[in-house]
N, C-alpha and C positions, 0 to 999 in steps of 0.2 A: 973504344970503337964508337959508342953512341955519342960521346962528347964530340968526336971528330965529325960525325955526320951532322950533328946539330950545328957545329961551327960552320961547316961548308954550306949548310942550308941558309944560315944567316948571311953569309957572304954573298950567296947567289941572290938573296932577296934584296940586298942593298941596291942593286942596279935598277930595281923596279919600285923602290920605296917612294920616290917622288910621285909617281903616277898614283900609287895607292893612297898616299897621304893627302893627295889633292881632294879626295872624296871625304876627308875627315874634318873639314872646317866646321866649327861649331860657334854658337853664340850662347853666352851665359851671363848672368848678372855680374857686374863689376864688383870688385872688392879690393880692399887694401891688404895685400898679402906681403908678409915679410919673410916667407919661406919659399920652399920649392916643392914641386910635386914629387912623390916617391912611387916606386913601382908597385902595382897592385899585388895583393896577397890573397890567399884562400881562393885559388882558381879552381873552378868546377866546369865540367862540360856534361850536358844531359844529366845534371844534378849528381854526377859522380866526380870524385876527386880527379884532377888531371894527372896524366902520366907523362913524366918527363923522359921516359925511356921509349925511343922510337920502336924498339923491338917488342914492346909490350903496350900497344896503344889501347885505348878504351874503344870498344866496338859500339857504334851508334847507327841508328837509322837516320840517314841524312835527307830523306825526301822532303821533309817539312822544314829543313834548316837545322842548324846546330845551335842549341842554347848554350851560351857561354856566360860566365860571370866571374867577378873578382871584387875584392874590396879595395877601392882606390885610396891612396895615401897622400899626405901633405905634411911638411914639417911645421907649418904654422897651424897650431891647434885652433886658431880663430876662424879658419876657413871652413865653410860648411858644404859648399857646392862646387863640384868640378865636373869635367867631362871624362868619361872612361872610353878609350878607343880600343878596338879589337881588329886584328887582321889574321887571315889564314891563307894557306896555300898548299896545294898538293906537293908532297916532297918530290914527286917525279917531275914536277914542272913548277919551280918557285916563281915563275913569271905570272902565273894565273892567281893573282891576289884577290881575295874577297875581304871586304871591310864592313865594319859596323861600329856604331858608337852609342853611348848612352849619355846624353847631356843631362845636366842637373842631377848628377849622381851625388848622393849624400855620403860624406866621408864617414867611414866606420861601418858602412853597411854594404852588402853585396849589391853590385850594379849588374844588370842583366841585359844582354842583347842577343840577337839571332844572326848567325852567319849563314848566308845562303837562304834557301826557301823555295817556294813553288815557282817564283818568277826567275830565280837564278839558282837552280838546285846544285848542291854539291854532287860531284861525280861518284857514281856507285863503284865500290871496290877500290877506292883510293885511300891512302894514308895521308891525312892532313896534319900540318903543324899550325898551331895558332898561338898568338901572344896578346898581351894586354899592356896598356900603359895609361898613366894619369896625365891629363892635360889641364893646365890653367888657361881657360878660354879668354881671360882678360889680358894676360901677359903673353899668351902663346907658349909659355914654358911647358915643357913636357918631361916626364920621367923617362928612364930607360925602359925599353921593352922587357917584359918578363921573359924568363927562359921558356922555350917552346914547350907546349903541351901537344900530345899526339893522340889523334883519334883515327879510327879506321871506319869508313862508311860501308854499310851493308844494307842494301835495299832489296835484296833477293831473298824470297821466301824459300824455306826448305822444299825441295821438289817432290818429296814423297811423304805420305802419312806414315807414322811410326808403326812398328809391329807391337802387339800386346799378347802376352801369354801368362798363364797361371798354372803352377804345378798342383795346387791344392783346391782350386775352384775352376776346373776347366770348363770351357763353353760346351754346350750340347748335352749337359746332364745336370740332374739335381744333386746338390752338394750339401753335406751336413754343415750347418753353420756353427759358430761358436769360437772359431779361431780366426786370427787376422787373415785377410786375403793377400797372399803373396803374388806380386805381379812383376813381370819383367818387361820394360819398355826398350825397344830396339830402334836404331836410327834408320833401318831399312835401306842401307847403302848410301845415305846422305853424309858426306864427310865433315860438314861443319856444324853438325848438331851438337849443342853444348848442354842441353837439358830437355826436360819435358814438363808440360803443364797437364793437369788432369782435374776432372770435376765430376761429381755425382749429380749435380743439379742442372747440367746442360749449358751453363754460361761459364766461360773461362774468366778467372780473375785477371786483373791488369798487373803485369810484372813490373818490377823496378820502380816502385813508388818511393817517394822521398818525403820526409817531413822537414819543415823549415824551422830552424832553431834561432838562437840569439844572433842578432846582426844579419839575419837573413841567410845564414850559412845552412845549406841543405845537409840533411842526414839521410843518406841513401840506404834503402832497405833491400839487401840482396835477397830476392825471393826464395832462393834455394836454402838460405839460412833462416829466414824469418817466417816462411810459410810452407813448412814441410807437408802440410795437408793438401797442398795444391801444386807444389813444384818439386822436382827431383833433378839433381845435377847428374849429368852423364859421367861415367867413370873415366872417360877420356873424350877428346874431341872426336865426334862421330861414333861414340861408344854407347853403351846401354846403361840403364839404371834399374835397380830392384827396390821395391818398396813393400811394406806390410801395411795394409789399410784396413780400417774399420769403417764400414759404411755408416753415414750419419743417420740413415733411416732405412730400416730393414723391412721392405715390403714383400720379400720373397723372390722378387724379380728385380735385379739391380742393373743399372745401366751406367757404365763409366765411359767418359769421352777423354781421349788422350791426344795431345798434339806435341810435335817436336818444336824446339826453340833453337835458333842459332844464337851466336854471341851477341847480336844486336836485338834479341828477343823478337825477331820475325817469327811468325807462327805458321806451321804447316797446316794442311788440311787435317782434320781430326780422324782418328780411328775410334769406332764404337765397340766396346767389349761388354758382353752380356753375362751376368752371373745369376744362376738360378739356385736358390737356397730352399732346402726342404722346410715344410711347415715347422715352426719352432715356438709358436705362441704359447703362453702359459694357459692353464685351465683355471677358470673362475667358477667356484661353486658356492652357492648361498646355503649356509648351514643353519641359519636361524629359521623361524617360522616363515610361512609363505609371505611374499612381499607385502608389507603393510605401509601405506603412505603415512608419512609423518613419524615413522618409528626408526629406531636404530636397527640396522641389519648387520649380520656378521657373515663375512665371506672367507673362504679358504682359497689361497692362491698357490697353485702347484706348478712346478717347472715342467717343460717338455722333457721327457726322459732322454731323448737323443742329445738335446742341448746340455742337459745336466751332466751327462756322461763325459762330455768333452770340455765343458766350460761351466763349472758350478755357479749357480745363480746366487747372488748375494742380496739382491733387493728387487723391488717392483715399483714401477711408476704407475699410479692410478689417476686417471683423469675422470672426474665425476661431472657429468653433464645433467644437471637437475635444475630446480628453481634457483639454487645457488650453485655456482660452478667453482671447482677447486681442483688442484693437482697435489697429490700426496705421494711421498716416497715411504715405502714400508720395507723394513729390513727383514731378510729371510733367515731361517734357522740354518744349521749346518747341512741339513738335508735339502735346503732350497725351498722349504714350505714357509708361508707366512699367513697371518690372520689379519683381516681388515675389518674395522667397525666404522660404519658411517650411517648418516640419516638419509633415508629416501624421502626427498622433499618436493618432488615435482608432481603436481596434480595430474599431469598428462603422461607420466612415466619417466623413470630415471634410466640413464645409460652410463656404463662404466667402460673405459678404454684402458686396457692393462698391457704393459710390456714388462719383461724381466730384463735385468742387467746382470751380466756375469762379472766375475772378479777381474777379468782382463778387459772389461769395458764393452763387450759385445752386447748389443741391445736386440732383443728378440722381435719377432713380428708382433703385431697388435691383436689382442683378444678383445672381442666386443661382447658385452653382457647387457641385457635390458630387462626391465620388469615386464616387457611385452605389451607396452601401451596400456597400462592400468587405467581404467575409467573410474575416476573418483567422484564424478558428478552425481548429485542426488537424483532419484527417480521422482517425477511429479505426476500425479493422477488427479482427476476431478470427476465428481458425480454428475455435474450439470454442464461443464464446459470441457468437452473432450479435446485432446491434443490434435491440432490440425483439422478440427471439425467445428461445428457450430451448435449452439444451444442457448437455453435460458433467454434472457432479454434484459433490457434496461430496468434496473430496480430489482432484478431477481438474484438473490444471493447464491453463491456457489461455494462448495467446500473443496479445498485443494490439500492433498496429502503429500508430504515430503518423506521419502524413504531413503536411507543411506545405502551406498554400495560398499562402504568400508566401515570398519569398526571405529567406535570412539566419537561419533558425532554428538555434540552437545548443544548445537544451535544451528539455525538457518537464517540467512539474510535474503530477503526477496524484494524485488521492485517491479512495478508495473510500467510498461513502456519506458524502461530505463530511467525512471524517476528516482526520487529519494528512497533509500533502502530502509526496510523495517526488519528487525531481528527478533526471532521467537526462539524460545528454548525447546530442546528436543526432549522426548520422553525417555523412559528407561531403556527402550530398545532402539533409541536413536531416531524415532519417528516424530513428526510434528504435523499439525493440521491447522489450517487457517480458513476463515470464512471471508469471502470478498464479494462485494456487490457492485456491479458496473452501473454507472450513471447514464451511459449512452450505448447505443448499438454500434457495432463496427469491429474492426480487427484489433487484437491485443497481443502483447508479448509479456510473459511473466518470466523473469530471470531469477534463478535461485542458486545459491552456493551454501555449502555447509562449513562449519568450523569444528575441528576435533578438540578433545580435551587437552591436547598438547599445543593447541594454538595454530595448527596448520589449516590453511584454507583450501577447500577442495576446488576442483574445476567447476565452472558454472553450468547449469542447465538452462537452455532457452526453450520455453514452452509457449507455443503459438496457438491461438484459438480465436473464434469469432462469436460475438454476442449478437443474437437475433434482434 
């Protein structure tokens, strides 16, 4: 049946071939050819393999034109450049021929052209047949046309947004997390919905991407097969799809956007589905001595009981925001508890961001732990030159005392008006004292920081005073 329709189409086209081919005159560099052009192979439309079955056309959006391509051939292997010509027509009216060509096509590689376009758009809702042939522009010799390829143009977007429902995470209530979110997408009465796109991040990915391989041959990536985290195929045309999803980031309030796709990947208006998850962040407990800057600290990581009951925790991801920043994965025991040891190294305070991961891949909400903004800067006092005050005078020595706020200070480094630093040793209690004599009256700044026996540098103290 299809062969008969194709033959009838070709016969109908013969009566208009002269008019169509008049548009296909080309110019190309002359060459001494001893062979003949051969029919192009590897035919693709919209980067998908062409369909020679009129009953099963490739659905495409035709508003911007149809990208067609094929590899031209020639029996003389010494020939390098030819012209590849394309023609298309709606099967309902073969007299309406659309033509395109690619001069200087390189033999052995895909040659691409666009049929139709914004100035001469293909008709919406039509089935088109198209063919390709190789032409020797120097001799005007041409190959046979290829067998027809069939595409169906669809520039009409799905008329209604999809329906979205979940049996285990219904909208309007807090749900216990830990298991995949089962969702059903419905076509909402739109008969040509072929699948659905969905996203947790607000932006929908582009469907139907192709990579280009050897000789320019496209490798089409069916989004329903290659990107199951973003696309789901409907169980039938106009049907529904059911998916089990793990949110990529669990904030406790999740937002999923879903859109319907027709066979040409035209996208409907989106539906927004809200998922509320009960708090399930782990507990972070410091079990070593009170936070000490520059020291190792030991933490106990405990899973949320509700989460542990439905989805046992197997590990924790810990992001340490300190002077050095790192991310660590800590394995949990069979009870879901883990121990973490790390060095608190930020003179202004350390922060831990902790999530748990269950055996099925569920990632909990994030727990935040902080040293509480530990102040490690030394205390500075003076008998003659009070902070933010005035005293003494030019040539009058003053004593400055440095006192630690943390344990383990072994030295202090100070500078006047941010000049060259001077280091002095600390006493047994971590204190140090210097004598300094100003040469001139005026405003001064004394900057001081400490160093611990572990080599950690404290936050600096800026001490301002005026010399009379």
